[in-house]
FILORO-5762 format. One record per residue: x, y, z of N, C-alpha, C in turn; residue in one letter; chain. Coordinates in steps of 0.1 Angstrom, whole numbers, plus 5000, padded with zeros to 4 digits. Layout:
N
[r [X,Y,Z],[X,Y,Z],[X,Y,Z],'a','A']
...
//
This chain:
311
[r [5010,4989,5001],[4996,5000,5002],[5010,5015,5001],'m','A']
[r [5003,5023,4992],[5008,5034,4999],[5004,5043,5010],'r','A']
[r [5016,5046,5017],[5009,5048,5035],[5015,5060,5036],'v','A']
[r [5006,5070,5045],[5010,5087,5047],[5012,5081,5063],'i','A']
[r [5020,5087,5069],[5021,5089,5082],[5020,5107,5089],'v','A']
[r [5010,5112,5094],[5018,5119,5101],[5017,5121,5118],'a','A']
[r [5033,5124,5124],[5035,5122,5131],[5031,5132,5143],'l','A']
[r [5024,5132,5151],[5023,5136,5160],[5040,5145,5169],'g','A']
[r [5038,5159,5172],[5051,5166,5177],[5055,5157,5192],'g','A']
[r [5049,5149,5195],[5057,5138,5209],[5064,5131,5199],'n','A']
[r [5064,5125,5186],[5073,5122,5184],[5088,5125,5185],'a','A']
[r [5086,5143,5185],[5100,5149,5189],[5100,5147,5196],'v','A']
[r [5094,5154,5203],[5097,5159,5216],[5081,5157,5223],'l','A']
[r [5082,5151,5235],[5073,5145,5246],[5073,5158,5257],'k','A']
[r [5060,5156,5261],[5056,5165,5274],[5066,5171,5282],'r','A']
[r [5067,5181,5283],[5079,5181,5298],[5092,5182,5295],'g','A']
[r [5096,5172,5283],[5110,5175,5280],[5117,5182,5277],'q','A']
[r [5130,5192,5276],[5139,5200,5275],[5138,5201,5257],'a','A']
[r [5136,5212,5250],[5140,5210,5234],[5157,5208,5233],'p','A']
[r [5161,5201,5239],[5174,5199,5231],[5178,5192,5227],'d','A']
[r [5188,5196,5211],[5196,5183,5199],[5189,5168,5201],'a','A']
[r [5197,5170,5215],[5204,5155,5214],[5192,5148,5221],'d','A']
[r [5184,5157,5231],[5162,5146,5234],[5155,5141,5220],'v','A']
[r [5159,5153,5214],[5143,5151,5202],[5153,5139,5195],'q','A']
[r [5167,5140,5194],[5172,5127,5182],[5168,5116,5185],'q','A']
[r [5170,5112,5193],[5167,5100,5208],[5157,5095,5203],'a','A']
[r [5140,5111,5203],[5135,5106,5203],[5127,5103,5189],'n','A']
[r [5135,5105,5181],[5132,5105,5169],[5136,5087,5160],'i','A']
[r [5147,5084,5173],[5154,5072,5169],[5142,5064,5174],'r','A']
[r [5139,5061,5182],[5129,5054,5187],[5120,5053,5177],'t','A']
[r [5110,5068,5171],[5100,5061,5163],[5107,5057,5151],'a','A']
[r [5115,5061,5143],[5123,5056,5130],[5117,5037,5134],'v','A']
[r [5126,5033,5151],[5122,5016,5145],[5104,5017,5139],'r','A']
[r [5097,5017,5141],[5085,5016,5135],[5083,5022,5126],'t','A']
[r [5086,5039,5116],[5087,5037,5099],[5097,5029,5095],'l','A']
[r [5106,5024,5101],[5114,5015,5092],[5110,5002,5083],'a','A']
[r [5106,4997,5100],[5096,4983,5094],[5079,4988,5080],'r','A']
[r [5074,4995,5088],[5063,4998,5075],[5072,5004,5059],'l','A']
[r [5082,5012,5060],[5084,5013,5046],[5093,5001,5039],'a','A']
[r [5098,4994,5048],[5100,4975,5045],[5084,4969,5034],'l','A']
[r [5075,4974,5039],[5065,4967,5039],[5056,4973,5027],'e','A']
[r [5052,4987,5027],[5049,4998,5019],[5057,5011,5014],'h','A']
[r [5047,5015,5001],[5059,5026,5000],[5050,5037,5013],'e','A']
[r [5058,5049,5015],[5060,5054,5027],[5062,5066,5023],'l','A']
[r [5056,5079,5031],[5053,5091,5032],[5050,5098,5047],'v','A']
[r [5061,5106,5055],[5060,5110,5066],[5059,5124,5062],'i','A']
[r [5048,5127,5072],[5046,5145,5078],[5051,5140,5092],'t','A']
[r [5053,5157,5094],[5060,5159,5111],[5054,5170,5115],'h','A']
[r [5052,5171,5130],[5048,5184,5135],[5061,5193,5142],'g','A']
[r [5060,5205,5144],[5068,5215,5144],[5066,5227,5158],'n','A']
[r [5056,5220,5161],[5051,5234,5173],[5058,5237,5178],'g','A']
[r [5067,5228,5186],[5074,5232,5199],[5086,5238,5193],'p','A']
[r [5093,5230,5183],[5101,5236,5178],[5102,5253,5173],'q','A']
[r [5094,5255,5163],[5093,5268,5153],[5087,5281,5168],'v','A']
[r [5084,5274,5181],[5080,5284,5190],[5088,5288,5195],'g','A']
[r [5101,5283,5197],[5116,5282,5206],[5119,5292,5197],'l','A']
[r [5121,5292,5185],[5130,5296,5173],[5121,5309,5178],'l','A']
[r [5113,5314,5170],[5101,5328,5170],[5108,5330,5186],'a','A']
[r [5107,5327,5197],[5109,5337,5209],[5125,5339,5205],'v','A']
[r [5139,5330,5205],[5150,5333,5197],[5152,5347,5193],'e','A']
[r [5144,5343,5178],[5145,5354,5173],[5140,5368,5176],'s','A']
[r [5125,5368,5186],[5125,5381,5188],[5136,5388,5197],'a','A']
[r [5142,5383,5202],[5147,5384,5214],[5167,5386,5208],'a','A']
[r [5166,5381,5196],[5178,5385,5188],[5181,5401,5190],'d','A']
[r [5193,5405,5197],[5196,5419,5194],[5203,5423,5177],'p','A']
[r [5204,5418,5172],[5211,5418,5163],[5205,5425,5150],'s','A']
[r [5188,5417,5151],[5176,5417,5140],[5173,5429,5140],'l','A']
[r [5169,5436,5126],[5162,5447,5129],[5151,5443,5134],'t','A']
[r [5144,5431,5129],[5129,5425,5132],[5131,5410,5132],'r','A']
[r [5121,5401,5138],[5123,5390,5138],[5116,5384,5126],'p','A']
[r [5126,5369,5124],[5120,5365,5106],[5109,5360,5113],'y','A']
[r [5104,5364,5097],[5086,5359,5096],[5087,5342,5097],'p','A']
[r [5073,5340,5097],[5069,5323,5105],[5073,5313,5093],'f','A']
[r [5068,5314,5082],[5071,5307,5067],[5081,5303,5073],'d','A']
[r [5095,5313,5074],[5112,5316,5072],[5117,5302,5084],'t','A']
[r [5107,5309,5096],[5108,5297,5107],[5103,5284,5104],'l','A']
[r [5093,5284,5097],[5089,5269,5095],[5095,5260,5083],'g','A']
[r [5104,5266,5075],[5117,5261,5067],[5129,5256,5082],'a','A']
[r [5135,5266,5086],[5141,5267,5094],[5139,5248,5099],'q','A']
[r [5125,5250,5103],[5120,5238,5116],[5123,5227,5105],'t','A']
[r [5116,5225,5089],[5115,5221,5085],[5130,5211,5076],'q','A']
[r [5139,5215,5073],[5148,5216,5075],[5156,5208,5087],'g','A']
[r [5157,5212,5099],[5164,5210,5110],[5156,5196,5118],'m','A']
[r [5142,5189,5116],[5138,5181,5117],[5139,5173,5109],'i','A']
[r [5139,5175,5089],[5138,5164,5079],[5150,5161,5084],'g','A']
[r [5163,5165,5086],[5175,5164,5083],[5181,5147,5097],'y','A']
[r [5173,5152,5109],[5172,5144,5119],[5168,5125,5112],'w','A']
[r [5156,5127,5110],[5143,5120,5108],[5153,5113,5093],'m','A']
[r [5160,5125,5086],[5165,5112,5074],[5172,5105,5075],'q','A']
[r [5185,5113,5086],[5199,5106,5091],[5191,5093,5097],'q','A']
[r [5185,5089,5105],[5181,5081,5110],[5175,5073,5102],'a','A']
[r [5168,5075,5094],[5155,5062,5082],[5173,5058,5075],'l','A']
[r [5177,5063,5071],[5187,5061,5065],[5195,5052,5070],'q','A']
[r [5199,5054,5081],[5211,5046,5091],[5201,5033,5090],'n','A']
[r [5188,5033,5093],[5182,5023,5095],[5176,5014,5084],'a','A']
[r [5179,5015,5071],[5171,5014,5059],[5183,5011,5049],'l','A']
[r [5194,5007,5051],[5207,5008,5040],[5203,4998,5030],'p','A']
[r [5208,5010,5019],[5206,5008,5009],[5191,5014,5002],'g','A']
[r [5183,5017,5011],[5172,5026,5007],[5175,5050,5004],'r','A']
[r [5168,5050,4997],[5168,5061,4989],[5156,5069,5004],'q','A']
[r [5164,5076,5010],[5156,5085,5020],[5158,5101,5014],'v','A']
[r [5145,5109,5015],[5149,5123,5013],[5138,5130,5022],'l','A']
[r [5146,5145,5026],[5134,5153,5033],[5133,5163,5022],'a','A']
[r [5121,5172,5019],[5120,5179,5010],[5116,5188,5018],'v','A']
[r [5117,5203,5014],[5115,5216,5023],[5103,5219,5011],'v','A']
[r [5089,5219,5022],[5081,5219,5015],[5068,5232,5015],'t','A']
[r [5063,5235,5001],[5059,5245,5004],[5039,5242,5003],'q','A']
[r [5032,5252,5011],[5019,5245,5011],[5011,5257,5012],'t','A']
[r [5003,5256,4998],[4998,5270,4991],[4983,5275,4998],'l','A']
[r [4984,5281,4999],[4969,5288,5010],[4963,5301,4998],'v','A']
[r [4955,5308,5001],[4942,5321,4997],[4952,5329,5002],'t','A']
[r [4950,5344,4997],[4953,5354,5007],[4944,5364,5008],'a','A']
[r [4931,5355,5006],[4919,5359,5007],[4912,5352,5017],'v','A']
[r [4915,5340,5020],[4917,5337,5036],[4912,5338,5046],'d','A']
[r [4896,5339,5051],[4893,5345,5062],[4904,5346,5076],'p','A']
[r [4908,5333,5076],[4917,5333,5087],[4932,5345,5092],'a','A']
[r [4931,5349,5081],[4944,5367,5084],[4934,5373,5084],'f','A']
[r [4922,5376,5090],[4914,5387,5095],[4913,5384,5103],'e','A']
[r [4916,5373,5113],[4907,5365,5124],[4920,5353,5128],'h','A']
[r [4931,5358,5130],[4944,5349,5136],[4940,5345,5148],'p','A']
[r [4936,5329,5152],[4938,5321,5159],[4944,5307,5159],'t','A']
[r [4954,5307,5153],[4967,5296,5159],[4976,5298,5169],'k','A']
[r [4978,5294,5183],[4989,5295,5193],[5002,5292,5189],'f','A']
[r [5007,5297,5191],[5025,5296,5187],[5031,5302,5198],'v','A']
[r [5045,5293,5198],[5050,5300,5213],[5046,5297,5226],'g','A']
[r [5056,5304,5234],[5050,5301,5246],[5044,5311,5251],'q','A']
[r [5038,5312,5267],[5030,5313,5272],[5035,5327,5280],'v','A']
[r [5023,5336,5278],[5031,5347,5286],[5015,5354,5295],'y','A']
[r [5022,5364,5310],[5009,5371,5317],[5006,5380,5303],'e','A']
[r [4994,5386,5309],[4992,5395,5296],[5001,5408,5297],'r','A']
[r [5003,5415,5306],[5013,5428,5306],[5019,5425,5300],'e','A']
[r [5030,5412,5299],[5040,5408,5291],[5041,5405,5274],'q','A']
[r [5026,5399,5275],[5027,5398,5260],[5016,5408,5251],'a','A']
[r [5009,5418,5259],[5002,5431,5254],[5017,5440,5249],'e','A']
[r [5033,5441,5261],[5045,5445,5263],[5053,5446,5247],'k','A']
[r [5054,5423,5241],[5054,5422,5231],[5048,5424,5218],'l','A']
[r [5042,5426,5218],[5027,5426,5211],[5029,5439,5200],'a','A']
[r [5030,5451,5213],[5033,5462,5213],[5048,5466,5202],'a','A']
[r [5057,5458,5210],[5069,5455,5200],[5072,5450,5188],'e','A']
[r [5068,5443,5184],[5072,5431,5173],[5057,5426,5168],'h','A']
[r [5042,5442,5170],[5035,5441,5160],[5027,5427,5161],'g','A']
[r [5032,5419,5168],[5021,5407,5173],[5007,5402,5172],'w','A']
[r [5001,5397,5170],[4982,5396,5183],[4989,5387,5190],'t','A']
[r [4981,5390,5203],[4978,5382,5211],[4965,5377,5217],'v','A']
[r [4957,5365,5219],[4949,5364,5227],[4953,5353,5243],'g','A']
[r [4945,5354,5246],[4941,5346,5256],[4941,5331,5256],'r','A']
[r [4949,5321,5267],[4949,5307,5258],[4949,5296,5274],'d','A']
[r [4934,5301,5278],[4937,5295,5293],[4940,5306,5303],'g','A']
[r [4947,5305,5313],[4951,5313,5322],[4964,5320,5319],'a','A']
[r [4965,5321,5309],[4981,5327,5299],[4973,5334,5290],'h','A']
[r [4985,5340,5288],[4984,5350,5264],[4999,5342,5259],'w','A']
[r [4991,5343,5250],[5000,5335,5237],[4997,5349,5220],'r','A']
[r [5011,5343,5215],[5010,5345,5202],[4993,5342,5193],'r','A']
[r [4988,5347,5183],[4980,5341,5176],[4986,5342,5161],'v','A']
[r [4986,5336,5155],[4992,5336,5140],[4978,5334,5131],'v','A']
[r [4972,5337,5117],[4963,5331,5108],[4964,5312,5109],'p','A']
[r [4956,5310,5105],[4956,5294,5103],[4951,5289,5088],'s','A']
[r [4953,5294,5074],[4945,5299,5067],[4945,5277,5059],'p','A']
[r [4937,5276,5053],[4931,5265,5051],[4943,5259,5037],'v','A']
[r [4947,5250,5040],[4956,5244,5026],[4949,5240,5013],'p','A']
[r [4956,5249,5005],[4946,5241,4989],[4956,5234,4985],'r','A']
[r [4966,5236,4983],[4981,5224,4975],[4987,5223,4979],'r','A']
[r [4998,5213,4979],[5014,5212,4980],[5021,5214,4970],'i','A']
[r [5030,5224,4968],[5033,5228,4953],[5041,5221,4949],'v','A']
[r [5050,5209,4956],[5056,5201,4954],[5052,5188,4951],'e','A']
[r [5040,5189,4949],[5030,5174,4952],[5035,5165,4939],'t','A']
[r [5041,5168,4924],[5046,5163,4916],[5056,5154,4916],'r','A']
[r [5069,5163,4922],[5086,5158,4927],[5079,5149,4931],'l','A']
[r [5068,5148,4946],[5068,5143,4959],[5061,5129,4954],'i','A']
[r [5053,5125,4944],[5050,5114,4934],[5061,5109,4928],'r','A']
[r [5067,5116,4921],[5081,5110,4913],[5088,5102,4921],'q','A']
[r [5092,5109,4930],[5096,5099,4947],[5096,5091,4951],'m','A']
[r [5083,5086,4949],[5078,5076,4956],[5075,5068,4948],'i','A']
[r [5075,5069,4934],[5078,5059,4923],[5087,5053,4922],'r','A']
[r [5097,5059,4927],[5111,5051,4925],[5120,5046,4936],'e','A']
[r [5107,5049,4947],[5110,5038,4959],[5115,5049,4969],'g','A']
[r [5112,5062,4966],[5119,5070,4979],[5114,5073,4992],'v','A']
[r [5117,5070,5002],[5108,5072,5017],[5112,5088,5018],'v','A']
[r [5102,5094,5016],[5098,5113,5014],[5095,5117,5031],'v','A']
[r [5096,5126,5035],[5092,5130,5047],[5090,5144,5038],'i','A']
[r [5076,5154,5042],[5077,5163,5035],[5066,5166,5048],'c','A']
[r [5062,5184,5044],[5048,5189,5049],[5055,5192,5057],'a','A']
[r [5065,5193,5067],[5064,5190,5083],[5061,5206,5088],'g','A']
[r [5051,5205,5098],[5046,5212,5107],[5032,5221,5093],'g','A']
[r [5030,5212,5089],[5015,5219,5081],[5027,5221,5068],'g','A']
[r [5040,5223,5063],[5041,5230,5052],[5042,5243,5053],'g','A']
[r [5050,5249,5047],[5051,5263,5047],[5047,5272,5042],'i','A']
[r [5037,5285,5048],[5026,5287,5038],[5030,5298,5029],'p','A']
[r [5020,5298,5017],[5025,5305,5006],[5017,5307,4995],'v','A']
[r [5014,5322,4992],[5004,5324,4983],[5013,5327,4967],'v','A']
[r [5001,5330,4960],[5007,5334,4946],[5002,5343,4941],'r','A']
[r [5011,5361,4941],[5008,5369,4931],[4999,5370,4924],'d','A']
[r [4996,5385,4916],[4990,5385,4909],[4994,5382,4894],'e','A']
[r [5011,5383,4893],[5019,5374,4884],[5021,5360,4879],'r','A']
[r [5019,5352,4894],[5014,5335,4894],[5027,5332,4903],'g','A']
[r [5037,5342,4908],[5050,5340,4915],[5047,5339,4935],'r','A']
[r [5056,5328,4937],[5050,5330,4953],[5062,5331,4962],'l','A']
[r [5050,5342,4973],[5057,5342,4979],[5053,5339,4994],'a','A']
[r [5061,5337,5009],[5054,5337,5024],[5049,5346,5027],'g','A']
[r [5043,5344,5036],[5031,5348,5043],[5032,5342,5061],'v','A']
[r [5028,5355,5067],[5030,5346,5082],[5016,5342,5085],'e','A']
[r [5018,5332,5084],[5013,5323,5091],[5015,5306,5097],'a','A']
[r [5002,5297,5100],[5007,5278,5103],[4996,5278,5096],'v','A']
[r [5002,5268,5086],[4984,5261,5080],[4986,5246,5092],'v','A']
[r [4974,5241,5098],[4971,5229,5106],[4982,5219,5098],'d','A']
[r [4987,5211,5104],[4995,5203,5101],[4984,5187,5100],'k','A']
[r [4976,5193,5107],[4968,5172,5098],[4960,5177,5088],'d','A']
[r [4955,5190,5084],[4945,5192,5070],[4958,5195,5064],'l','A']
[r [4969,5195,5062],[4979,5195,5053],[4983,5182,5049],'t','A']
[r [4983,5172,5059],[4985,5157,5049],[4977,5148,5048],'a','A']
[r [4961,5156,5055],[4951,5149,5048],[4950,5148,5031],'s','A']
[r [4951,5167,5028],[4955,5167,5014],[4962,5159,5006],'l','A']
[r [4974,5163,5011],[4987,5152,5008],[4985,5139,5005],'l','A']
[r [4975,5139,5014],[4974,5121,5011],[4967,5119,5004],'a','A']
[r [4952,5130,4997],[4941,5122,4992],[4949,5133,4979],'e','A']
[r [4960,5143,4980],[4965,5142,4960],[4980,5130,4955],'s','A']
[r [4983,5128,4966],[4991,5109,4962],[4983,5099,4959],'l','A']
[r [4968,5101,4961],[4958,5082,4962],[4963,5076,4969],'e','A']
[r [4967,5083,4982],[4970,5070,4990],[4962,5064,4993],'c','A']
[r [4967,5048,4999],[4958,5039,5004],[4952,5043,5016],'d','A']
[r [4960,5042,5027],[4959,5048,5037],[4962,5060,5047],'a','A']
[r [4959,5066,5056],[4964,5082,5061],[4964,5078,5076],'f','A']
[r [4974,5074,5082],[4978,5072,5099],[4982,5083,5098],'l','A']
[r [4974,5087,5114],[4979,5101,5127],[4983,5093,5136],'i','A']
[r [4994,5091,5140],[4999,5082,5150],[5007,5090,5159],'l','A']
[r [4998,5091,5173],[5001,5104,5188],[5009,5093,5198],'t','A']
[r [5008,5098,5207],[5002,5091,5218],[4995,5087,5226],'d','A']
[r [4983,5083,5218],[4970,5079,5231],[4966,5071,5216],'v','A']
[r [4958,5058,5223],[4960,5045,5214],[4949,5044,5210],'p','A']
[r [4938,5051,5209],[4922,5055,5201],[4914,5068,5207],'r','A']
[r [4906,5072,5198],[4896,5085,5198],[4888,5078,5212],'v','A']
[r [4886,5086,5220],[4873,5087,5229],[4865,5092,5229],'m','A']
[r [4853,5084,5229],[4835,5091,5227],[4836,5095,5240],'r','A']
[r [4834,5105,5243],[4831,5112,5263],[4844,5115,5266],'g','A']
[r [4854,5120,5259],[4867,5121,5271],[4864,5128,5277],'f','A']
[r [4872,5127,5291],[4871,5129,5304],[4854,5130,5315],'g','A']
[r [4850,5120,5307],[4839,5121,5313],[4838,5104,5322],'t','A']
[r [4825,5100,5332],[4827,5092,5334],[4830,5081,5325],'p','A']
[r [4824,5076,5314],[4814,5073,5304],[4824,5070,5295],'h','A']
[r [4838,5074,5297],[4846,5079,5282],[4845,5066,5274],'q','A']
[r [4846,5060,5265],[4847,5046,5263],[4856,5047,5244],'t','A']
[r [4864,5040,5243],[4875,5040,5231],[4865,5037,5217],'e','A']
[r [4872,5041,5207],[4866,5040,5193],[4872,5030,5186],'i','A']
[r [4870,5015,5184],[4877,5006,5174],[4876,5013,5160],'a','A']
[r [4864,5007,5150],[4861,5011,5142],[4846,5021,5141],'h','A']
[r [4852,5031,5131],[4839,5043,5127],[4837,5045,5113],'t','A']
[r [4828,5056,5112],[4827,5061,5100],[4829,5078,5103],'t','A']
[r [4830,5081,5092],[4834,5096,5094],[4819,5103,5098],'p','A']
[r [4807,5097,5090],[4794,5103,5096],[4791,5101,5113],'h','A']
[r [4798,5089,5116],[4795,5091,5130],[4804,5100,5139],'e','A']
[r [4815,5100,5136],[4824,5104,5138],[4819,5123,5142],'l','A']
[r [4816,5124,5129],[4816,5142,5130],[4804,5144,5135],'r','A']
[r [4793,5134,5144],[4781,5134,5154],[4790,5137,5166],'a','A']
[r [4799,5136,5169],[4805,5136,5182],[4810,5152,5182],'l','A']
[r [4816,5152,5198],[4820,5172,5197],[4840,5160,5203],'e','A']
[r [4849,5167,5198],[4858,5165,5204],[4867,5183,5207],'f','A']
[r [4880,5180,5214],[4885,5195,5214],[4891,5200,5206],'p','A']
[r [4888,5212,5201],[4892,5220,5194],[4906,5224,5190],'a','A']
[r [4915,5221,5202],[4934,5221,5206],[4936,5212,5197],'g','A']
[r [4929,5200,5201],[4939,5192,5203],[4933,5173,5192],'s','A']
[r [4920,5165,5197],[4920,5161,5191],[4909,5165,5174],'m','A']
[r [4902,5174,5180],[4892,5180,5168],[4901,5182,5152],'g','A']
[r [4908,5182,5153],[4916,5190,5144],[4918,5176,5133],'p','A']
[r [4921,5162,5144],[4927,5152,5137],[4915,5144,5135],'k','A']
[r [4908,5145,5142],[4899,5140,5136],[4888,5145,5122],'v','A']
[r [4886,5156,5123],[4884,5166,5108],[4894,5158,5096],'d','A']
[r [4901,5154,5100],[4915,5157,5091],[4912,5142,5084],'a','A']
[r [4908,5134,5096],[4909,5118,5090],[4893,5116,5089],'v','A']
[r [4882,5121,5088],[4873,5121,5076],[4873,5132,5068],'c','A']
[r [4880,5139,5065],[4881,5146,5055],[4883,5137,5041],'r','A']
[r [4893,5129,5047],[4905,5124,5034],[4891,5108,5032],'f','A']
[r [4884,5099,5046],[4881,5093,5039],[4865,5096,5035],'v','A']
[r [4861,5107,5033],[4848,5110,5027],[4855,5116,5019],'e','A']
[r [4864,5120,5010],[4866,5125,4999],[4874,5107,4990],'t','A']
[r [4881,5100,4995],[4885,5092,4990],[4881,5074,4993],'t','A']
[r [4874,5075,4996],[4865,5064,4998],[4877,5050,5010],'g','A']
[r [4890,5054,5010],[4897,5049,5017],[4901,5051,5028],'d','A']
[r [4911,5043,5034],[4912,5035,5052],[4917,5050,5058],'m','A']
[r [4917,5058,5068],[4924,5066,5078],[4925,5058,5091],'a','A']
[r [4937,5068,5101],[4935,5062,5114],[4938,5074,5121],'a','A']
[r [4935,5071,5135],[4943,5073,5148],[4942,5066,5154],'i','A']
[r [4961,5066,5165],[4967,5062,5168],[4979,5061,5177],'g','A']
[r [4989,5052,5183],[4996,5053,5188],[5006,5048,5178],'r','A']
[r [5021,5053,5175],[5030,5053,5172],[5037,5042,5166],'l','A']
[r [5039,5031,5178],[5045,5016,5183],[5033,5013,5182],'d','A']
[r [5017,5014,5178],[5011,4996,5173],[5010,5004,5157],'e','A']
[r [5016,5011,5149],[5012,5014,5134],[5011,5004,5126],'a','A']
[r [5016,4991,5132],[5016,4978,5120],[5006,4976,5123],'e','A']
[r [4999,4970,5137],[4984,4966,5138],[4976,4976,5140],'r','A']
[r [4979,4987,5137],[4967,4997,5131],[4961,4994,5119],'i','A']
[r [4971,4994,5110],[4971,4986,5095],[4967,4972,5098],'l','A']
[r [4966,4963,5102],[4955,4948,5102],[4949,4954,5110],'d','A']
[r [4944,4964,5117],[4932,4963,5120],[4925,4957,5132],'g','A']
[r [4939,4958,5141],[4938,4954,5152],[4936,4967,5161],'s','A']
[r [4944,4978,5160],[4945,4987,5171],[4945,5003,5165],'a','A']
[r [4945,5014,5169],[4932,5023,5169],[4924,5025,5165],'g','A']
[r [4921,5037,5166],[4908,5042,5159],[4903,5042,5143],'t','A']
[r [4902,5030,5137],[4900,5030,5115],[4888,5036,5112],'i','A']
[r [4887,5050,5101],[4880,5056,5101],[4881,5044,5083],'v','A']
[r [4866,5038,5081],[4862,5036,5064],[4848,5047,5061],'t','A']
[r [4847,5043,5053],[4833,5047,5043],[4823,5045,5055],'p','A']
[r [4828,5024,5056],[4814,5020,5064],[4816,5015,5075],'n','A']
[r [4827,5015,5080],[4832,5015,5098],[4837,4996,5098],'g','A']
[r [4845,4992,5078],[4851,4979,5086],[4865,4982,5082],'r','A']
[r [4874,4972,5079],[4886,4972,5082],[4890,4960,5083],'w','A']
[r [4896,4951,5068],[4896,4955,5057],[4886,4957,5053],'p','A']
[r [4883,4967,5040],[4869,4973,5036],[4864,4955,5023],'l','A']
[r [4851,4954,5031],[4846,4945,5024],[4829,4953,5020],'t','A']
[r [4827,4942,5016],[4815,4944,5002],[4800,4948,5014],'s','A']
[r [4793,4958,5014],[4780,4961,5021],[4765,4957,5012],'t','A']
[r [4772,4941,5002],[4759,4938,4999],[4759,4927,5005],'l','A']
//
């Protein structure tokens, strides 16, 4: 099968860990044990998150006295794609001697008239007290908003329309290359009136980008791999239950947290609704069991996997 894996941010940096390079590289080497096994059996495309990394670089850039202004978010996204992509590419090359592995700096096309640019909602970077957040906003031209008990920077999160490098990625897959791409949702870009690309100050939702890429590449399976074994019905209540096999219709009838499971559920539902193929959410170390139907939350048009006739 042609499989696209969207790694949650915890695959690179777990909650509470220091964001040191050696810590993240060790986590990636652990993740690669599973990814390498998948690559031996399937055509594999890998995407990944970059939230902690891009937030750290944004803070460093804003505090650097040698800069006239901080680096924009499209540039920071490119930096994290290169860094994480390098770590992952090297780990996979070491785990798969003789296989070609390539990390691609990937651009995601959005539209300049997306309403998200007028209403920034995506939290990025670290948390602040309100007074400090407003001071930073005034100094750097940021938009800030309340995130629970604290305040954080918010940036636009426009809808992904197309991965600019789709044709190139498809060609590499056909040649047997394991491709790492679209890290952090891809670098957000728009086309001007002359058709030229330019980066924009935004962050694209990584799960929606992965769903779009999976559709464009005609993948057979789309896996969002994180640190939870299954999607939960009634999460956080005394009656919460695991969802093993389901349909987009059933999932969309439920409510999920907007900042965590909600975007993942939306992404897998979109893929299944558009393609009629299989998507799933589950644990990274259970990826092989998810593909055989014995782990994770598996989403298909008829709620069965492997797909069977309803006649």
